[in-house]
Gaussian input, Z-matrix of N, CA and C with variables (Angstrom, degrees):
# hf/3-21g

backbone

0 1
 N
 C     1     B1
 C     2     B2     1     A1
 N     3     B3     2     A2     1     D1
 C     4     B4     3     A3     2     D2
 C     5     B5     4     A4     3     D3
 N     6     B6     5     A5     4     D4
 C     7     B7     6     A6     5     D5
 C     8     B8     7     A7     6     D6
 N     9     B9     8     A8     7     D7
 C    10    B10     9     A9     8     D8
 C    11    B11    10    A10     9     D9
 N    12    B12    11    A11    10    D10
 C    13    B13    12    A12    11    D11
 C    14    B14    13    A13    12    D12
 N    15    B15    14    A14    13    D13
 C    16    B16    15    A15    14    D14
 C    17    B17    16    A16    15    D15
 N    18    B18    17    A17    16    D16
 C    19    B19    18    A18    17    D17
 C    20    B20    19    A19    18    D18
 N    21    B21    20    A20    19    D19
 C    22    B22    21    A21    20    D20
 C    23    B23    22    A22    21    D21
 N    24    B24    23    A23    22    D22
 C    25    B25    24    A24    23    D23
 C    26    B26    25    A25    24    D24
 N    27    B27    26    A26    25    D25
 C    28    B28    27    A27    26    D26
 C    29    B29    28    A28    27    D27
 N    30    B30    29    A29    28    D28
 C    31    B31    30    A30    29    D29
 C    32    B32    31    A31    30    D30
 N    33    B33    32    A32    31    D31
 C    34    B34    33    A33    32    D32
 C    35    B35    34    A34    33    D33
 N    36    B36    35    A35    34    D34
 C    37    B37    36    A36    35    D35
 C    38    B38    37    A37    36    D36
 N    39    B39    38    A38    37    D37
 C    40    B40    39    A39    38    D38
 C    41    B41    40    A40    39    D39
 N    42    B42    41    A41    40    D40
 C    43    B43    42    A42    41    D41
 C    44    B44    43    A43    42    D42
 N    45    B45    44    A44    43    D43
 C    46    B46    45    A45    44    D44
 C    47    B47    46    A46    45    D45
 N    48    B48    47    A47    46    D46
 C    49    B49    48    A48    47    D47
 C    50    B50    49    A49    48    D48
 N    51    B51    50    A50    49    D49
 C    52    B52    51    A51    50    D50
 C    53    B53    52    A52    51    D51
 N    54    B54    53    A53    52    D52
 C    55    B55    54    A54    53    D53
 C    56    B56    55    A55    54    D54
 N    57    B57    56    A56    55    D55
 C    58    B58    57    A57    56    D56
 C    59    B59    58    A58    57    D57
 N    60    B60    59    A59    58    D58
 C    61    B61    60    A60    59    D59
 C    62    B62    61    A61    60    D60
 N    63    B63    62    A62    61    D61
 C    64    B64    63    A63    62    D62
 C    65    B65    64    A64    63    D63
 N    66    B66    65    A65    64    D64
 C    67    B67    66    A66    65    D65
 C    68    B68    67    A67    66    D66
 N    69    B69    68    A68    67    D67
 C    70    B70    69    A69    68    D68
 C    71    B71    70    A70    69    D69
 N    72    B72    71    A71    70    D70
 C    73    B73    72    A72    71    D71
 C    74    B74    73    A73    72    D72
 N    75    B75    74    A74    73    D73
 C    76    B76    75    A75    74    D74
 C    77    B77    76    A76    75    D75
 N    78    B78    77    A77    76    D76
 C    79    B79    78    A78    77    D77
 C    80    B80    79    A79    78    D78
 N    81    B81    80    A80    79    D79
 C    82    B82    81    A81    80    D80
 C    83    B83    82    A82    81    D81
 N    84    B84    83    A83    82    D82
 C    85    B85    84    A84    83    D83
 C    86    B86    85    A85    84    D84
 N    87    B87    86    A86    85    D85
 C    88    B88    87    A87    86    D86
 C    89    B89    88    A88    87    D87
 N    90    B90    89    A89    88    D88
 C    91    B91    90    A90    89    D89
 C    92    B92    91    A91    90    D90
 N    93    B93    92    A92    91    D91
 C    94    B94    93    A93    92    D92
 C    95    B95    94    A94    93    D93
 N    96    B96    95    A95    94    D94
 C    97    B97    96    A96    95    D95
 C    98    B98    97    A97    96    D96
 N    99    B99    98    A98    97    D97
 C   100   B100    99    A99    98    D98
 C   101   B101   100   A100    99    D99
 N   102   B102   101   A101   100   D100
 C   103   B103   102   A102   101   D101
 C   104   B104   103   A103   102   D102
 N   105   B105   104   A104   103   D103
 C   106   B106   105   A105   104   D104
 C   107   B107   106   A106   105   D105
 N   108   B108   107   A107   106   D106
 C   109   B109   108   A108   107   D107
 C   110   B110   109   A109   108   D108
 N   111   B111   110   A110   109   D109
 C   112   B112   111   A111   110   D110
 C   113   B113   112   A112   111   D111
 N   114   B114   113   A113   112   D112
 C   115   B115   114   A114   113   D113
 C   116   B116   115   A115   114   D114
 N   117   B117   116   A116   115   D115
 C   118   B118   117   A117   116   D116
 C   119   B119   118   A118   117   D117
 N   120   B120   119   A119   118   D118
 C   121   B121   120   A120   119   D119
 C   122   B122   121   A121   120   D120
 N   123   B123   122   A122   121   D121
 C   124   B124   123   A123   122   D122
 C   125   B125   124   A124   123   D123
 N   126   B126   125   A125   124   D124
 C   127   B127   126   A126   125   D125
 C   128   B128   127   A127   126   D126
 N   129   B129   128   A128   127   D127
 C   130   B130   129   A129   128   D128
 C   131   B131   130   A130   129   D129
 N   132   B132   131   A131   130   D130
 C   133   B133   132   A132   131   D131
 C   134   B134   133   A133   132   D132
 N   135   B135   134   A134   133   D133
 C   136   B136   135   A135   134   D134
 C   137   B137   136   A136   135   D135
 N   138   B138   137   A137   136   D136
 C   139   B139   138   A138   137   D137
 C   140   B140   139   A139   138   D138
 N   141   B141   140   A140   139   D139
 C   142   B142   141   A141   140   D140
 C   143   B143   142   A142   141   D141
 N   144   B144   143   A143   142   D142
 C   145   B145   144   A144   143   D143
 C   146   B146   145   A145   144   D144
 N   147   B147   146   A146   145   D145
 C   148   B148   147   A147   146   D146
 C   149   B149   148   A148   147   D147
 N   150   B150   149   A149   148   D148
 C   151   B151   150   A150   149   D149
 C   152   B152   151   A151   150   D150
 N   153   B153   152   A152   151   D151
 C   154   B154   153   A153   152   D152
 C   155   B155   154   A154   153   D153
 N   156   B156   155   A155   154   D154
 C   157   B157   156   A156   155   D155
 C   158   B158   157   A157   156   D156
 N   159   B159   158   A158   157   D157
 C   160   B160   159   A159   158   D158
 C   161   B161   160   A160   159   D159
 N   162   B162   161   A161   160   D160
 C   163   B163   162   A162   161   D161
 C   164   B164   163   A163   162   D162
 N   165   B165   164   A164   163   D163
 C   166   B166   165   A165   164   D164
 C   167   B167   166   A166   165   D165
 N   168   B168   167   A167   166   D166
 C   169   B169   168   A168   167   D167
 C   170   B170   169   A169   168   D168
 N   171   B171   170   A170   169   D169
 C   172   B172   171   A171   170   D170
 C   173   B173   172   A172   171   D171
 N   174   B174   173   A173   172   D172
 C   175   B175   174   A174   173   D173
 C   176   B176   175   A175   174   D174
 N   177   B177   176   A176   175   D175
 C   178   B178   177   A177   176   D176
 C   179   B179   178   A178   177   D177
 N   180   B180   179   A179   178   D178
 C   181   B181   180   A180   179   D179
 C   182   B182   181   A181   180   D180
 N   183   B183   182   A182   181   D181
 C   184   B184   183   A183   182   D182
 C   185   B185   184   A184   183   D183
 N   186   B186   185   A185   184   D184
 C   187   B187   186   A186   185   D185
 C   188   B188   187   A187   186   D186
 N   189   B189   188   A188   187   D187
 C   190   B190   189   A189   188   D188
 C   191   B191   190   A190   189   D189
 N   192   B192   191   A191   190   D190
 C   193   B193   192   A192   191   D191
 C   194   B194   193   A193   192   D192
 N   195   B195   194   A194   193   D193
 C   196   B196   195   A195   194   D194
 C   197   B197   196   A196   195   D195
 N   198   B198   197   A197   196   D196
 C   199   B199   198   A198   197   D197
 C   200   B200   199   A199   198   D198
 N   201   B201   200   A200   199   D199
 C   202   B202   201   A201   200   D200
 C   203   B203   202   A202   201   D201
 N   204   B204   203   A203   202   D202
 C   205   B205   204   A204   203   D203
 C   206   B206   205   A205   204   D204
 N   207   B207   206   A206   205   D205
 C   208   B208   207   A207   206   D206
 C   209   B209   208   A208   207   D207
 N   210   B210   209   A209   208   D208
 C   211   B211   210   A210   209   D209
 C   212   B212   211   A211   210   D210
 N   213   B213   212   A212   211   D211
 C   214   B214   213   A213   212   D212
 C   215   B215   214   A214   213   D213
 N   216   B216   215   A215   214   D214
 C   217   B217   216   A216   215   D215
 C   218   B218   217   A217   216   D216
 N   219   B219   218   A218   217   D217
 C   220   B220   219   A219   218   D218
 C   221   B221   220   A220   219   D219
 N   222   B222   221   A221   220   D220
 C   223   B223   222   A222   221   D221
 C   224   B224   223   A223   222   D222
 N   225   B225   224   A224   223   D223
 C   226   B226   225   A225   224   D224
 C   227   B227   226   A226   225   D225
 N   228   B228   227   A227   226   D226
 C   229   B229   228   A228   227   D227
 C   230   B230   229   A229   228   D228
 N   231   B231   230   A230   229   D229
 C   232   B232   231   A231   230   D230
 C   233   B233   232   A232   231   D231
 N   234   B234   233   A233   232   D232
 C   235   B235   234   A234   233   D233
 C   236   B236   235   A235   234   D234
 N   237   B237   236   A236   235   D235
 C   238   B238   237   A237   236   D236
 C   239   B239   238   A238   237   D237
 N   240   B240   239   A239   238   D238
 C   241   B241   240   A240   239   D239
 C   242   B242   241   A241   240   D240
 N   243   B243   242   A242   241   D241
 C   244   B244   243   A243   242   D242
 C   245   B245   244   A244   243   D243
 N   246   B246   245   A245   244   D244
 C   247   B247   246   A246   245   D245
 C   248   B248   247   A247   246   D246
 N   249   B249   248   A248   247   D247
 C   250   B250   249   A249   248   D248
 C   251   B251   250   A250   249   D249
 N   252   B252   251   A251   250   D250
 C   253   B253   252   A252   251   D251
 C   254   B254   253   A253   252   D252
 N   255   B255   254   A254   253   D253
 C   256   B256   255   A255   254   D254
 C   257   B257   256   A256   255   D255
 N   258   B258   257   A257   256   D256
 C   259   B259   258   A258   257   D257
 C   260   B260   259   A259   258   D258
 N   261   B261   260   A260   259   D259
 C   262   B262   261   A261   260   D260
 C   263   B263   262   A262   261   D261
 N   264   B264   263   A263   262   D262
 C   265   B265   264   A264   263   D263
 C   266   B266   265   A265   264   D264
 N   267   B267   266   A266   265   D265
 C   268   B268   267   A267   266   D266
 C   269   B269   268   A268   267   D267
 N   270   B270   269   A269   268   D268
 C   271   B271   270   A270   269   D269
 C   272   B272   271   A271   270   D270
 N   273   B273   272   A272   271   D271
 C   274   B274   273   A273   272   D272
 C   275   B275   274   A274   273   D273
 N   276   B276   275   A275   274   D274
 C   277   B277   276   A276   275   D275
 C   278   B278   277   A277   276   D276
 N   279   B279   278   A278   277   D277
 C   280   B280   279   A279   278   D278
 C   281   B281   280   A280   279   D279
 N   282   B282   281   A281   280   D280
 C   283   B283   282   A282   281   D281
 C   284   B284   283   A283   282   D282
 N   285   B285   284   A284   283   D283
 C   286   B286   285   A285   284   D284
 C   287   B287   286   A286   285   D285
 N   288   B288   287   A287   286   D286
 C   289   B289   288   A288   287   D287
 C   290   B290   289   A289   288   D288
 N   291   B291   290   A290   289   D289
 C   292   B292   291   A291   290   D290
 C   293   B293   292   A292   291   D291
 N   294   B294   293   A293   292   D292
 C   295   B295   294   A294   293   D293
 C   296   B296   295   A295   294   D294

   B1=1.4554
   B2=1.5236
   B3=1.2867
   B4=1.4644
   B5=1.5269
   B6=1.3158
   B7=1.4591
   B8=1.5264
   B9=1.3142
   B10=1.4598
   B11=1.5231
   B12=1.3269
   B13=1.4624
   B14=1.5214
   B15=1.3292
   B16=1.4683
   B17=1.5239
   B18=1.3046
   B19=1.4667
   B20=1.5277
   B21=1.3243
   B22=1.4643
   B23=1.5206
   B24=1.3289
   B25=1.4614
   B26=1.5316
   B27=1.3399
   B28=1.4658
   B29=1.5290
   B30=1.3343
   B31=1.4674
   B32=1.5212
   B33=1.3227
   B34=1.4656
   B35=1.5160
   B36=1.3256
   B37=1.4599
   B38=1.5312
   B39=1.3267
   B40=1.4644
   B41=1.5266
   B42=1.3266
   B43=1.4660
   B44=1.5252
   B45=1.3170
   B46=1.4655
   B47=1.5268
   B48=1.3300
   B49=1.4614
   B50=1.5239
   B51=1.3294
   B52=1.4657
   B53=1.5212
   B54=1.3266
   B55=1.4638
   B56=1.5239
   B57=1.3188
   B58=1.4623
   B59=1.5239
   B60=1.3328
   B61=1.4651
   B62=1.5279
   B63=1.3270
   B64=1.4704
   B65=1.5170
   B66=1.3150
   B67=1.4627
   B68=1.5266
   B69=1.3127
   B70=1.4637
   B71=1.5279
   B72=1.3319
   B73=1.4678
   B74=1.5315
   B75=1.3176
   B76=1.4589
   B77=1.5285
   B78=1.3114
   B79=1.4632
   B80=1.5265
   B81=1.3088
   B82=1.4604
   B83=1.5188
   B84=1.3075
   B85=1.4666
   B86=1.5211
   B87=1.3345
   B88=1.4557
   B89=1.5269
   B90=1.3154
   B91=1.4648
   B92=1.5241
   B93=1.3344
   B94=1.4662
   B95=1.5252
   B96=1.3260
   B97=1.4673
   B98=1.5234
   B99=1.3243
   B100=1.4623
   B101=1.5225
   B102=1.3121
   B103=1.4566
   B104=1.5334
   B105=1.3169
   B106=1.4633
   B107=1.5289
   B108=1.3148
   B109=1.4675
   B110=1.5180
   B111=1.3308
   B112=1.4627
   B113=1.5226
   B114=1.3259
   B115=1.4623
   B116=1.5271
   B117=1.3153
   B118=1.4608
   B119=1.5251
   B120=1.3068
   B121=1.4667
   B122=1.5249
   B123=1.3044
   B124=1.4591
   B125=1.5317
   B126=1.3401
   B127=1.4652
   B128=1.5342
   B129=1.2985
   B130=1.4609
   B131=1.5160
   B132=1.3202
   B133=1.4670
   B134=1.5256
   B135=1.3245
   B136=1.4615
   B137=1.5178
   B138=1.3219
   B139=1.4629
   B140=1.5223
   B141=1.3300
   B142=1.4595
   B143=1.5234
   B144=1.3180
   B145=1.4591
   B146=1.5125
   B147=1.3374
   B148=1.4695
   B149=1.5220
   B150=1.3144
   B151=1.4639
   B152=1.5149
   B153=1.3189
   B154=1.4633
   B155=1.5173
   B156=1.3248
   B157=1.4698
   B158=1.5313
   B159=1.3389
   B160=1.4699
   B161=1.5271
   B162=1.3299
   B163=1.4605
   B164=1.5232
   B165=1.3225
   B166=1.4667
   B167=1.5226
   B168=1.3267
   B169=1.4755
   B170=1.5253
   B171=1.3321
   B172=1.4651
   B173=1.5287
   B174=1.3282
   B175=1.4640
   B176=1.5229
   B177=1.3235
   B178=1.4673
   B179=1.5232
   B180=1.3362
   B181=1.4670
   B182=1.5250
   B183=1.3295
   B184=1.4673
   B185=1.5237
   B186=1.3255
   B187=1.4650
   B188=1.5253
   B189=1.3261
   B190=1.4580
   B191=1.5209
   B192=1.3142
   B193=1.4651
   B194=1.5169
   B195=1.3140
   B196=1.4657
   B197=1.5206
   B198=1.3071
   B199=1.4519
   B200=1.5142
   B201=1.3142
   B202=1.4622
   B203=1.5319
   B204=1.3302
   B205=1.4610
   B206=1.5252
   B207=1.3154
   B208=1.4649
   B209=1.5300
   B210=1.3244
   B211=1.4702
   B212=1.5277
   B213=1.3319
   B214=1.4656
   B215=1.5240
   B216=1.3244
   B217=1.4648
   B218=1.5275
   B219=1.3101
   B220=1.4660
   B221=1.5308
   B222=1.3270
   B223=1.4631
   B224=1.5255
   B225=1.3353
   B226=1.4643
   B227=1.5285
   B228=1.3135
   B229=1.4639
   B230=1.5245
   B231=1.3196
   B232=1.4657
   B233=1.5302
   B234=1.3249
   B235=1.4654
   B236=1.5264
   B237=1.3292
   B238=1.4623
   B239=1.5279
   B240=1.3186
   B241=1.4646
   B242=1.5279
   B243=1.3233
   B244=1.4633
   B245=1.5227
   B246=1.3253
   B247=1.4660
   B248=1.5211
   B249=1.3007
   B250=1.4614
   B251=1.5265
   B252=1.3252
   B253=1.4689
   B254=1.5158
   B255=1.3308
   B256=1.4619
   B257=1.5227
   B258=1.2952
   B259=1.4541
   B260=1.5295
   B261=1.3087
   B262=1.4635
   B263=1.5241
   B264=1.3241
   B265=1.4530
   B266=1.5260
   B267=1.2995
   B268=1.4587
   B269=1.5297
   B270=1.3160
   B271=1.4609
   B272=1.5276
   B273=1.3228
   B274=1.4571
   B275=1.5229
   B276=1.3165
   B277=1.4614
   B278=1.5319
   B279=1.3250
   B280=1.4671
   B281=1.5242
   B282=1.3270
   B283=1.4609
   B284=1.5265
   B285=1.3356
   B286=1.4618
   B287=1.5235
   B288=1.3201
   B289=1.4630
   B290=1.5273
   B291=1.3111
   B292=1.4615
   B293=1.5229
   B294=1.3069
   B295=1.4724
   B296=1.4967
   A1=109.25
   A2=115.87
   A3=121.75
   A4=110.35
   A5=114.66
   A6=119.50
   A7=109.54
   A8=115.49
   A9=120.94
   A10=110.84
   A11=116.31
   A12=120.75
   A13=111.09
   A14=117.06
   A15=120.93
   A16=111.34
   A17=116.37
   A18=120.61
   A19=110.54
   A20=116.48
   A21=120.53
   A22=110.79
   A23=116.19
   A24=120.82
   A25=110.59
   A26=116.64
   A27=120.76
   A28=110.72
   A29=116.71
   A30=120.77
   A31=110.79
   A32=116.27
   A33=120.14
   A34=111.93
   A35=116.35
   A36=120.59
   A37=110.82
   A38=116.79
   A39=120.47
   A40=110.94
   A41=116.58
   A42=120.17
   A43=111.17
   A44=116.84
   A45=121.03
   A46=110.65
   A47=116.62
   A48=120.29
   A49=112.15
   A50=117.43
   A51=120.48
   A52=110.80
   A53=116.58
   A54=120.18
   A55=111.33
   A56=116.84
   A57=120.08
   A58=110.61
   A59=116.59
   A60=120.60
   A61=112.08
   A62=117.15
   A63=119.55
   A64=111.31
   A65=116.44
   A66=123.92
   A67=111.61
   A68=115.97
   A69=123.79
   A70=113.43
   A71=117.89
   A72=119.97
   A73=109.50
   A74=115.66
   A75=121.73
   A76=114.76
   A77=122.64
   A78=116.05
   A79=112.34
   A80=117.07
   A81=120.84
   A82=112.45
   A83=117.81
   A84=118.82
   A85=111.53
   A86=117.46
   A87=119.73
   A88=111.25
   A89=116.91
   A90=120.79
   A91=109.21
   A92=116.66
   A93=121.41
   A94=110.73
   A95=116.85
   A96=121.11
   A97=111.11
   A98=116.50
   A99=120.26
   A100=111.51
   A101=116.65
   A102=120.41
   A103=110.66
   A104=116.89
   A105=121.10
   A106=110.58
   A107=117.35
   A108=120.97
   A109=110.96
   A110=115.50
   A111=119.88
   A112=111.34
   A113=116.37
   A114=120.59
   A115=111.51
   A116=117.37
   A117=120.30
   A118=112.69
   A119=118.27
   A120=121.16
   A121=112.73
   A122=117.31
   A123=120.99
   A124=109.67
   A125=117.82
   A126=120.44
   A127=114.57
   A128=118.90
   A129=121.37
   A130=114.39
   A131=117.77
   A132=121.35
   A133=110.93
   A134=115.75
   A135=121.31
   A136=109.17
   A137=115.69
   A138=121.90
   A139=108.40
   A140=116.59
   A141=122.55
   A142=107.91
   A143=116.50
   A144=121.78
   A145=113.42
   A146=116.61
   A147=120.33
   A148=111.22
   A149=116.57
   A150=120.49
   A151=111.80
   A152=116.39
   A153=120.70
   A154=110.10
   A155=116.26
   A156=120.65
   A157=111.05
   A158=116.39
   A159=120.46
   A160=111.30
   A161=116.64
   A162=120.42
   A163=110.89
   A164=116.79
   A165=120.58
   A166=110.05
   A167=117.53
   A168=120.50
   A169=110.53
   A170=116.17
   A171=121.08
   A172=110.70
   A173=116.60
   A174=120.53
   A175=111.69
   A176=117.14
   A177=120.20
   A178=110.64
   A179=116.47
   A180=120.26
   A181=110.77
   A182=117.00
   A183=120.65
   A184=111.09
   A185=116.83
   A186=120.42
   A187=111.98
   A188=116.51
   A189=120.75
   A190=113.18
   A191=116.69
   A192=120.49
   A193=110.05
   A194=115.92
   A195=120.61
   A196=109.82
   A197=115.67
   A198=121.48
   A199=110.98
   A200=114.44
   A201=121.39
   A202=111.79
   A203=117.17
   A204=120.53
   A205=111.62
   A206=115.92
   A207=120.46
   A208=110.42
   A209=116.50
   A210=119.92
   A211=111.66
   A212=116.74
   A213=120.16
   A214=110.16
   A215=116.25
   A216=120.70
   A217=111.18
   A218=116.11
   A219=121.51
   A220=110.84
   A221=117.06
   A222=120.74
   A223=112.03
   A224=117.75
   A225=120.41
   A226=111.23
   A227=115.87
   A228=119.22
   A229=111.65
   A230=117.30
   A231=120.29
   A232=110.35
   A233=117.33
   A234=121.04
   A235=110.04
   A236=116.62
   A237=120.41
   A238=111.19
   A239=116.53
   A240=121.21
   A241=110.79
   A242=117.63
   A243=121.56
   A244=110.07
   A245=117.43
   A246=120.29
   A247=111.14
   A248=116.78
   A249=120.19
   A250=110.71
   A251=116.88
   A252=120.67
   A253=111.86
   A254=117.36
   A255=122.08
   A256=112.65
   A257=118.58
   A258=123.00
   A259=113.59
   A260=117.73
   A261=121.22
   A262=113.88
   A263=117.93
   A264=120.18
   A265=111.43
   A266=115.90
   A267=123.99
   A268=113.11
   A269=115.27
   A270=120.81
   A271=110.82
   A272=117.70
   A273=121.30
   A274=112.08
   A275=116.45
   A276=121.54
   A277=109.12
   A278=119.31
   A279=120.69
   A280=113.44
   A281=118.62
   A282=120.98
   A283=112.86
   A284=116.28
   A285=119.55
   A286=110.07
   A287=115.59
   A288=122.21
   A289=109.36
   A290=116.83
   A291=121.38
   A292=109.73
   A293=116.02
   A294=119.99
   A295=110.26
   D1=129.79
   D2=-178.59
   D3=-85.89
   D4=149.79
   D5=177.34
   D6=-80.95
   D7=166.42
   D8=178.77
   D9=-62.07
   D10=-36.09
   D11=179.42
   D12=-64.35
   D13=-42.59
   D14=178.86
   D15=-64.29
   D16=-40.93
   D17=179.85
   D18=-66.18
   D19=-43.18
   D20=178.14
   D21=-63.24
   D22=-43.43
   D23=179.34
   D24=-62.31
   D25=-43.05
   D26=179.64
   D27=-63.33
   D28=-44.11
   D29=179.84
   D30=-60.61
   D31=-48.51
   D32=-178.23
   D33=-64.90
   D34=-39.94
   D35=179.35
   D36=-65.61
   D37=-43.85
   D38=177.69
   D39=-63.66
   D40=-43.21
   D41=-178.42
   D42=-65.39
   D43=-43.12
   D44=179.52
   D45=-61.29
   D46=-44.75
   D47=179.83
   D48=-70.39
   D49=-32.64
   D50=175.18
   D51=-62.66
   D52=-44.18
   D53=179.48
   D54=-61.96
   D55=-41.33
   D56=178.26
   D57=-65.91
   D58=-39.49
   D59=-177.08
   D60=-67.74
   D61=-35.44
   D62=179.48
   D63=-92.63
   D64=5.31
   D65=176.77
   D66=56.52
   D67=37.69
   D68=175.55
   D69=55.95
   D70=24.21
   D71=-179.66
   D72=-67.70
   D73=140.52
   D74=-167.70
   D75=-61.76
   D76=-55.39
   D77=-176.71
   D78=-71.16
   D79=-35.53
   D80=-173.22
   D81=-71.54
   D82=-37.46
   D83=-177.21
   D84=-66.84
   D85=-30.31
   D86=178.64
   D87=-75.74
   D88=-35.39
   D89=175.70
   D90=-63.85
   D91=-45.03
   D92=179.79
   D93=-63.95
   D94=-42.80
   D95=179.65
   D96=-61.72
   D97=-45.14
   D98=-178.86
   D99=-65.01
   D100=-38.77
   D101=179.67
   D102=-68.08
   D103=-40.11
   D104=177.99
   D105=-66.21
   D106=-42.16
   D107=177.58
   D108=-60.17
   D109=-45.64
   D110=-179.96
   D111=-59.53
   D112=-40.71
   D113=-178.95
   D114=-66.23
   D115=-38.22
   D116=-178.39
   D117=-81.01
   D118=-22.04
   D119=-179.30
   D120=-94.61
   D121=-5.05
   D122=-179.58
   D123=-61.84
   D124=132.07
   D125=-175.09
   D126=-59.99
   D127=-39.17
   D128=-176.53
   D129=-94.06
   D130=15.47
   D131=-175.87
   D132=-69.94
   D133=142.25
   D134=176.54
   D135=-117.78
   D136=153.94
   D137=-179.48
   D138=-87.93
   D139=123.33
   D140=178.20
   D141=-123.21
   D142=97.51
   D143=-176.17
   D144=-60.46
   D145=-42.16
   D146=179.78
   D147=-66.73
   D148=-40.00
   D149=178.51
   D150=-64.58
   D151=-39.97
   D152=178.37
   D153=-65.86
   D154=-41.25
   D155=179.22
   D156=-61.89
   D157=-44.43
   D158=178.72
   D159=-64.72
   D160=-38.93
   D161=178.69
   D162=-64.61
   D163=-40.25
   D164=178.07
   D165=-64.11
   D166=-41.28
   D167=176.41
   D168=-60.12
   D169=-43.23
   D170=179.15
   D171=-61.78
   D172=-45.43
   D173=-179.38
   D174=-66.50
   D175=-36.82
   D176=176.68
   D177=-64.23
   D178=-40.19
   D179=177.62
   D180=-66.00
   D181=-37.84
   D182=178.21
   D183=-66.95
   D184=-32.22
   D185=-179.46
   D186=-78.14
   D187=-29.51
   D188=-175.45
   D189=-66.14
   D190=-46.00
   D191=-177.57
   D192=-150.51
   D193=163.40
   D194=179.80
   D195=-85.74
   D196=66.82
   D197=-179.95
   D198=-102.54
   D199=-153.16
   D200=-177.79
   D201=-62.61
   D202=-42.63
   D203=-178.70
   D204=-61.82
   D205=-40.87
   D206=-179.89
   D207=-64.20
   D208=-41.90
   D209=-179.91
   D210=-68.22
   D211=-38.46
   D212=178.30
   D213=-62.90
   D214=-48.11
   D215=179.83
   D216=-61.87
   D217=-43.27
   D218=179.81
   D219=-59.66
   D220=-44.84
   D221=-179.84
   D222=-68.95
   D223=-40.02
   D224=178.16
   D225=-61.10
   D226=-43.42
   D227=-179.33
   D228=-72.13
   D229=-32.69
   D230=177.24
   D231=-66.38
   D232=-41.96
   D233=177.65
   D234=-62.29
   D235=-44.08
   D236=178.95
   D237=-61.58
   D238=-39.88
   D239=179.88
   D240=-65.45
   D241=-42.79
   D242=179.76
   D243=-66.08
   D244=-41.67
   D245=178.25
   D246=-61.56
   D247=-40.52
   D248=179.96
   D249=-66.84
   D250=-41.92
   D251=179.63
   D252=-66.25
   D253=-40.11
   D254=-174.34
   D255=-81.05
   D256=-3.81
   D257=-173.38
   D258=-53.71
   D259=-44.27
   D260=-173.92
   D261=-102.14
   D262=12.45
   D263=-176.50
   D264=-92.07
   D265=-169.39
   D266=-174.41
   D267=-57.52
   D268=145.35
   D269=177.22
   D270=-72.90
   D271=-15.29
   D272=179.66
   D273=-81.21
   D274=-5.61
   D275=-179.32
   D276=-78.27
   D277=123.72
   D278=-177.97
   D279=-67.35
   D280=-18.61
   D281=-179.98
   D282=-96.53
   D283=12.17
   D284=-177.86
   D285=-62.11
   D286=136.32
   D287=-179.24
   D288=-70.55
   D289=122.66
   D290=-179.65
   D291=-86.48
   D292=130.57
   D293=178.60
   D294=-117.15

């Protein structure tokens, strides 16, 4: 079981690296922030130190250069943004978010 300090440190470290990886771009940083908040506020969430460490390494690599990691992160956040936007639209839309 992780302490509150460890969880806070992990959240801040992930958020800081996310901002660097998305280069502080306006729509993307809010999508990333909301997704990170949701993950940390989920009732059944567990603390995985190794997973957080690997994620931070991935985000650092995405921030360093526009390589594969940067493109993967960019596409993941773009999909999340489209799903959020399409949530309340027509049921005939093929990209409608399924709940």
